[in-house]
C-alpha positions in Angstrom: 118.4 63.7 105.6 119.8 66.5 108.2 117.8 66.8 112.0 118.1 69.0 114.5 117.1 68.5 118.0 115.3 71.4 120.2 117.8 70.8 123.0 115.8 69.5 126.4 112.3 69.3 124.4 113.9 66.3 122.5 111.6 67.8 119.4 113.9 66.3 116.5 113.0 67.6 113.0 114.4 68.2 109.5 116.3 71.1 109.6 113.5 73.0 107.7 110.7 74.5 110.1 107.9 75.9 108.5 107.1 79.5 109.3 103.8 80.7 108.6 103.6 84.0 108.9 103.2 84.5 105.2 100.5 82.4 104.6 98.1 85.3 106.2 98.8 86.9 102.3 97.1 83.9 100.2 94.0 82.2 100.4 92.9 79.3 103.1 92.9 76.8 99.9 96.7 78.1 98.7 97.8 78.0 102.3 96.5 74.6 103.0 98.4 73.6 99.6 101.6 74.8 100.9 100.9 73.2 104.5 99.9 69.9 102.8 102.8 69.7 100.4 105.4 70.9 103.3 103.7 67.8 105.2 103.8 65.3 102.4 107.6 66.0 101.5 108.8 65.4 105.3 108.7 69.2 107.2 107.3 68.3 110.6 107.2 71.6 112.4 105.3 74.8 112.0 105.8 78.2 113.7 102.8 80.5 113.4 101.5 82.9 116.3 98.0 84.3 117.5 99.1 87.9 116.0 99.3 86.3 112.9 96.1 87.3 111.5 94.1 83.8 110.4 97.5 81.4 110.0 96.7 79.5 112.9 93.4 78.9 111.3 95.0 78.0 108.1 97.5 75.2 109.8 93.9 73.6 111.7 92.2 73.2 108.5 95.3 72.0 106.8 96.9 69.8 108.9 94.4 68.8 111.8 94.3 64.9 110.7 98.0 64.9 111.1 98.1 66.5 114.2 100.0 63.4 116.1 102.7 63.6 113.2 103.8 67.4 113.5 104.9 69.6 115.7 103.4 73.2 116.4 104.7 76.2 118.1 102.6 79.2 118.4 102.8 82.5 120.4 100.5 84.6 122.3 102.1 88.4 123.2 99.9 88.5 126.2 100.9 91.3 128.5 98.9 89.5 131.8 97.5 86.4 132.4 93.8 87.6 131.7 94.8 87.9 127.9 97.7 84.8 128.3 94.6 82.5 128.6 92.1 83.8 126.1 94.9 83.6 123.5 95.8 80.1 124.4 92.1 79.1 124.1 91.8 80.8 121.0 95.3 78.9 119.3 94.1 75.5 120.3 90.3 76.2 118.7 92.0 77.5 115.4 94.4 75.0 115.4 92.1 71.8 116.2 94.1 70.7 119.0 94.1 70.0 122.4 98.0 71.1 123.1 101.0 73.5 121.5 104.1 71.5 121.3 106.1 75.1 122.1 104.4 77.5 123.5 106.0 81.1 123.2 106.0 84.5 124.6 105.9 86.8 121.4 108.8 89.3 121.8 108.1 90.5 125.5 110.0 93.7 126.3 111.3 91.9 129.1 112.0 87.8 130.1 108.9 87.1 132.1 109.9 85.4 135.5 107.7 83.8 138.5 107.0 86.3 140.5 107.7 89.6 138.7 104.3 90.8 139.0 102.4 90.1 135.6 101.1 86.8 136.6 102.8 85.4 132.6 105.0 82.6 133.5 103.0 81.4 136.2 99.9 81.1 133.5 102.8 79.3 131.3 103.6 76.6 134.4 99.8 76.3 134.5 98.9 75.1 131.1 101.8 73.2 130.9 100.4 71.3 134.2 96.9 70.8 132.4 98.6 69.7 129.4 97.6 72.3 126.6 101.1 73.1 126.2 104.2 70.8 126.5 107.0 73.4 126.3 107.7 76.7 127.3 109.8 79.3 124.5 110.4 82.8 124.0 110.9 85.3 120.9 113.0 88.0 120.9 114.8 90.7 119.0 116.6 92.2 121.8 120.2 90.7 122.9 119.7 92.1 126.5 116.1 89.7 126.9 116.9 86.9 125.0 120.8 86.5 126.8 118.7 87.0 130.6 116.0 83.9 129.4 118.9 81.6 128.0 120.7 82.5 131.9 117.0 81.9 133.6 116.8 78.2 132.9 113.1 78.6 132.7 112.6 78.4 129.2 113.0 75.3 126.7 113.4 77.1 123.5 114.5 80.6 122.2 113.7 82.1 118.9 115.4 84.8 117.5 117.4 86.4 114.5 119.4 84.4 113.1 121.3 84.4 109.7 124.6 84.9 107.9 124.7 88.6 108.6 124.8 88.0 112.5 126.8 89.5 114.7 129.9 88.0 117.3 127.1 88.3 119.5 124.1 86.6 117.7 126.8 84.0 117.7 127.6 83.6 121.6 124.0 83.2 121.6 123.4 80.0 119.6 126.5 78.5 121.7 124.9 79.9 125.0 121.9 77.8 123.8 123.7 74.9 123.2 125.1 74.9 126.7 122.4 75.3 128.8 120.7 72.4 126.6 117.7 74.9 125.1 116.7 75.0 121.2 117.1 77.5 119.2 114.6 78.6 116.8 116.2 80.7 113.9 113.8 83.5 112.6 114.6 86.0 109.4 116.7 83.2 108.2 116.7 85.0 104.9 116.9 88.9 106.7 113.0 89.3 105.4 114.0 88.8 102.0 117.4 90.8 101.4 119.0 87.8 101.1 117.8 85.9 98.4 120.6 82.7 97.7 118.4 80.1 99.9 121.1 77.5 99.6 123.9 79.9 101.0 121.3 80.6 104.1 120.7 76.9 104.5 124.8 76.2 104.2 125.3 79.0 106.8 122.7 77.3 109.5 124.0 73.9 109.0 127.2 74.7 110.5 125.0 74.6 114.4 123.9 71.3 114.4 121.5 73.0 117.3 119.9 75.7 115.0 116.4 74.9 113.4 115.4 77.8 110.5 112.1 78.3 110.2 111.7 79.5 106.5 108.8 81.9 105.7 107.2 80.3 102.5 104.3 81.9 101.0 104.7 81.1 96.9 105.1 77.2 96.0 108.6 77.6 94.6 110.1 79.0 97.4 108.7 75.9 99.4 110.2 73.7 96.3 113.6 75.1 96.9 113.5 74.0 101.0 112.0 70.6 100.0 114.9 69.7 98.0 117.5 70.6 100.8 116.2 67.6 102.6 117.5 65.4 100.5 120.5 67.2 99.2 121.4 69.6 101.9 123.9 72.7 100.9 126.8 72.6 102.4 129.7 75.5 102.8 131.5 75.8 99.8 134.4 78.5 98.7 131.8 79.6 96.1 129.0 80.2 99.2 131.4 81.8 101.4 132.3 84.3 98.9 128.7 85.3 98.5 128.6 85.3 101.9 131.5 87.4 103.0 130.2 89.6 99.3 126.5 90.0 101.0 128.0 90.7 104.5 130.0 93.8 103.2 127.0 95.4 101.6 124.2 94.5 104.0 126.2 94.3 107.7 125.4 97.0 109.8 122.6 99.5 109.9 120.1 98.0 107.6 116.3 97.3 108.5 115.3 93.6 109.6 111.6 94.4 108.8 110.4 93.1 112.0 107.8 95.6 111.8 107.8 96.4 115.7 108.7 100.2 114.9 104.8 100.0 113.1 102.1 101.7 113.5 103.7 105.3 112.2 101.3 107.7 113.4 101.7 109.1 109.7 101.1 106.2 108.1 104.2 105.4 106.4 105.4 101.4 105.8 108.1 101.8 107.7 109.5 98.2 107.6 109.3 98.6 103.7 110.3 102.0 103.3 113.2 101.8 105.2 114.7 99.0 103.7 113.5 100.0 100.0 117.2 100.9 98.4 118.6 97.4 99.4 115.5 95.7 98.0 115.7 97.1 94.8 119.2 96.6 94.4 118.8 93.0 95.5 115.4 91.7 94.3 114.0 94.7 91.5 110.6 94.5 91.5 108.1 96.6 89.2 105.7 97.1 92.1 108.5 99.2 93.8 108.4 101.5 91.2 104.9 101.2 90.6 102.3 104.4 90.7 101.6 102.6 94.4 105.2 101.9 95.1 105.9 105.9 94.6 103.1 106.8 96.7 104.0 104.4 99.4 107.6 105.5 99.0 106.7 109.4 98.9 104.4 109.4 102.1 108.2 109.5 103.8 108.0 113.2 103.2 105.3 113.4 106.0 107.3 112.5 108.8 106.6 113.9 112.0 110.2 112.7 113.6 108.4 112.1 116.6 111.2 109.1 117.1 108.1 107.1 118.0 110.3 104.3 115.7 113.2 104.6 116.7 112.1 104.4 120.3 110.6 101.1 119.5 113.6 99.5 117.0 115.3 96.5 118.8 118.1 97.0 116.7 118.7 100.9 118.0 118.3 101.9 114.5 117.9 106.1 113.2 114.8 105.1 111.8 114.0 108.3 110.3 117.6 108.8 108.7 117.2 105.6 107.2 113.8 106.2 105.7 115.1 109.7 104.3 118.4 108.3 102.7 116.0 105.8 101.3 113.9 107.9 100.1 116.6 110.1 98.2 117.8 106.8 96.4 114.5 106.0 95.4 114.4 109.4 94.1 117.2 109.0 92.0 116.6 105.6 90.8 113.2 107.2 89.4 115.4 109.7 87.7 117.5 107.3 86.0 120.4 107.9 88.1 123.2 105.1 89.1 123.3 105.3 92.7 126.2 104.4 94.8 125.9 100.9 97.1 125.4 102.3 100.8 126.1 100.5 104.0 122.4 100.2 105.4 
C-alpha cells in the first residue's frame, strides 16, 4: 500500500482520498453504500464542504460509527467570523462529530491572515483552541493566493488543482509545500472528467510522495478502480508516459477546468459544461450531450450578453465568452455530421 503524509499534520493515509462533491447527485442510501465500501476497502480520508449541499450529511449518516478511524476535511466559504462559526457548527452537526481534522477556507479571493480585518483566521485559531478543528487548511485555484498561503506559514494544508495537465508553476507549488512541511491535497486530479485514464492519473500523482489526490466518486465502478490501486498502484510506464504526452498536446492550455467559479450566469448558461463541450464529446462521448436537453443547454450560449462576468471570475484567466462561442460552433458542426478538427481548448 502506498501512503502519503499531509506534512506537519502527521495525517497518514493511503494515496486515495475520497472526494465527496459528486455524492450530492445520488441518493442518501446510494451515497452511504459508496462511502461505506470506500472505508471497508481502506480509504480513510473524506473531503467535503459546507457548500456541497447534503454531502456532509451523507458522510455523517454513513460513517459516524467509525469516526475515530477516519479523517474528515471540510470547508467554509465564510467571509466573516459570524458566518464562519455558523458554518462550522452546521458541519459538525451534519457530520455527527465534535471535530474536523482539517478545516479549510474554501477558495477565498485572498489569503486570510491575522489582523486582516475579516476575523477569519482568528476564528480558525479559536476553533482549534476549542478542539473543534485539528488543523487549518486553505483551498484555492489561484497560484498567487496559494503561494502566499504556503509562504505565510499559517496553514497546515493546501488543496489545489493538480493533474498531469499541470504547468511548471503548479509543480513548483508541490515542491514548496514539501519544503514548508505543508500537506498538499490534489483536487481535479481527473481534470473534471477530461482525463479518462485513472491509472495514468494515479501514476502521475504517485511520482510526488507528498501529494494526496482526492478522487471525485459518484458511481461504484469508479470507486472500484481506485480501490484496486490500493494493493496494485499503477506506476509510470512508457505506455502511460506516451498517453500523458498525447493528452497534454490535445488539452494543455486554455481549456475549462469545470471549477464552476464563473457561475451563475445571468442568462442561465451552464458555463462549466458548455465551455468544454467540444472536448467532452471527443474524449467521453455521451448521448446525453447530444440529446434534446443537451442541445437546449448548448443553444443557451446564443443568449450570452457578453457581460464578461464569467471571465472576470475565472481563476485561470480564460476568455470564457470566446470559449463558449468556439464550443457552440464545434457542437453545431457535430450535430450536422461534420468532422471537426481537434482544437487546443
